[in-house]
N, C-alpha and C positions, 0 to 999 in steps of 0.2 A: 676438184676439178668437176662443177655443174654437168652433169647427165641431158643429153640435150635432145634424147633420142623421143619420138611420140612414143605414149601410148596407143597400145593396138585394141580396140574390143572387134566384136565379130564383125561389124557393119559401116563403123568407123575407125581414123585414128585421129588424137588431137596432137600437140604439141601442149606443154604445160609448163616446163622449167622458167617461161618468163613471167608468169602468173604469181598473184601475192597466193590464192587457190590453188592447188595441184590437185591433181585426182586423187581422190581419195572415200574410203568406203562410206563416210557417212554421206556425201552425193549420192555417191552407186547407190545405195540404198533407199533411198528417198527419191530418185528418179524412177526406180523400176515398183516403188510402192506405190505413187501416187496412180490416183485412175484420172483415165484422160478420156478425150469423145475426139468424132474425127473433125469438130466444127472447133475444136478449144481457140480460141484467140489467147496467150500466154505471156506473161512477164514474170523472167528470172532478177530478182534482184540481187546484184553481187554475184555476178556470173563467174569471175576468175576468168578460167581455162576456154568458159564455154560448154564444160560436160553436161549440166542438167540440160540445156535447150538440144544437143543434140540427142541423146537420150529420150527427149519426149517427142522428138521430132521423128525417128524411129519407130516410136510408138505412135505416130498418125496424125499428131495436135496440127491444127490448119499453118498456124504461124504462132513463131517467138521471137517477143523482143527483151535484149538481155542489155541488161545496165551495170555498169559497176564505175564508180569514183577513183579508178587506176589506170591508167592509159594504158602502160605495158600489156594488161592484163585484156585490154577492150582489142588491142591491137593482135594480139595472140587469138582471140576468140575470134576475131574476122578472119583470119587465116585459115581457121579449123573448120570454122562454117562454109569458107568458100571449099574448099576441099570436098566437103561433102558432098553425098546425093542431095543434100534438102538443101542447099544453098541459096533456092526462091524464099524458102519460109522463114531462113535465120536473120535477124539485124541487132547487130549491136551497138550501143552509144554509151559514148565515156560522157556519166553527169552524175549529179548528186542526184539520187531518186529523189530527194526531197525536194527538188526544183525540177523533176521531171512531169512535162505537159504533154502527154501522147493525143490527146485530141478523142479517147477513147475510154472503153472501162474492157476489165478481161473477166474472160473465163474461170482463170486460174492464176493465181501468182505462187511463185516457187521462190524457195529463198534457203540456202545454207547461208545463216548471217551470221554476224560476226557475235560469238559468246562467250569471250575469256574475257568476263569483266572480273572477275576474279581473282583474277593470276596477273603476276609479273607482266609487264609491259614487253615483247618483244624488242631486239635490240634493234632492227629494221623500222622506221617509219611507215614504209608503207604496206609490213607487213601488221603493225598496229593499227592501222588506219582498215586493213582490212579484218582482223579478227579481234579487235575488242568495242563493242558497243558505247562504251561512254569518250569514245574519240569523234566518230562521224555520226551511228545511227544505234540511236539508243531505242530498246524495247520500245517506249511511246512514239518515238517517231517512226520508227519500222507500222505498229499497227497503223498509223495516223496515214499513210501513207496506201498502206493496204484498204483502209475503209474510203479513200476517196478514190482507188481507182478499180477499185474489183465490183461488179457487176453485181446488182443485187442478188441473185442466186447462186452467185459464182463460189468458189472454194480456194481457201491460202492451204499453202500446206508447206511444213519448215521441217527443219531438224533442230534438236536442243539438246543439250547436257540433260540427264531427268533431273539432275538436281535442281536446277533454274525452272523448270517449265513450269511448276506453280506459279512461280514469281510471274512469268509468260502471261501466261491464262489470264489472271488477276489483269495485267493492263490490258490486256486485249478486250476485256470484257467493259473496260470503259470504253473502247470505241466500237461497241455492238459485236462485236467477234467470237462467238461462242464454239466450244471444241466439239466436234463429229466423228474424229475419229482419233485412236492412236495407238501405234505400232512400240511399243517396249523395245528395247536392242540390248540383247545381253552377249557381252564379246565373249566369253567360254562358258561350258556348262558347271553350273555348281555356283557362278560369280552373281552376283545383281544386276541388274540393270544399268547402263551407264548413259544412253542417249536413248529418244525415243522421239518417233517422228509424228505431227499434229496435223489432222485435217480441221480449216477452219471455217466457220461461214455464218454469215449474216444469222439471226434468229435462233431460238435453242430447237436443240435436237430432238426427237424421242426418247432414242436407246443411243449411247454412246460405243458406237464399236472399240470392242480392245481386241487386240493382238501381241502375240508374245512372237521374237524372233531370235532365236541363237544363232551365232556366227562361228562359231568355232566348239569341237569335243575337246573334252579332257586332254586327250593327248594331244592338239594344237592342229588337226584336222580339220579340214570345213566340214559343217555337221549337214546331210541330205539334203536339207530342207533351205541350206543358204545354195548349194548348187543347183537345186532346181531353181529356186527363187529367181538366178544369175544366167540361168542356161542362154539364155534369144542375147547375153550381151557378150559373157567371157570366151573367150578363144578358149578351148579345151574341154569346155563344161557340155 
């Protein structure tokens, strides 16, 4: 039986059982990590239940446009946006982002993109479309969209498996996007990093900012770094 209860954060709650992309650690860490400005107009590509727009709205951005190709996900994101205190700043669109024509450029583009291209396809066609980049949104297509919709001084932030990040960065260079910041994410002390948050922009950066983040201690408890990092979002921290 599907659990239809909302997921509660400190300042908002959201339903996510109908969306292809549920609330998860990858998106939460990305939403917390990316730096924002009060004037930022943001695009979230592949919004799922709308978690990233809600996190960025809490952090104080001016507006977020959220797009997803899955109708049920957009419906659920819209419900979550309307129930939040930032309803006037958040918009959800059911559209293939390759054909999205917003008549504006964005200060920040974020994405928790489909990246399981080297693994077996999901049984569900909806999940496959959301999670596999060779089904709807290749790395080249994603970078082309970002290059088209990002302001010249804008930032593009996303999360990827560390194992495919080098390939992605090579593709991004072809559209003029270069790495500015990265955060390697280690699931447990003593393990190797398995995820990486990347921030890219047009033009080369004088010095790439490098950080490391550890989620859990060896005894499976969350690290002090994790608790401190997410205390403004998680209940009980």
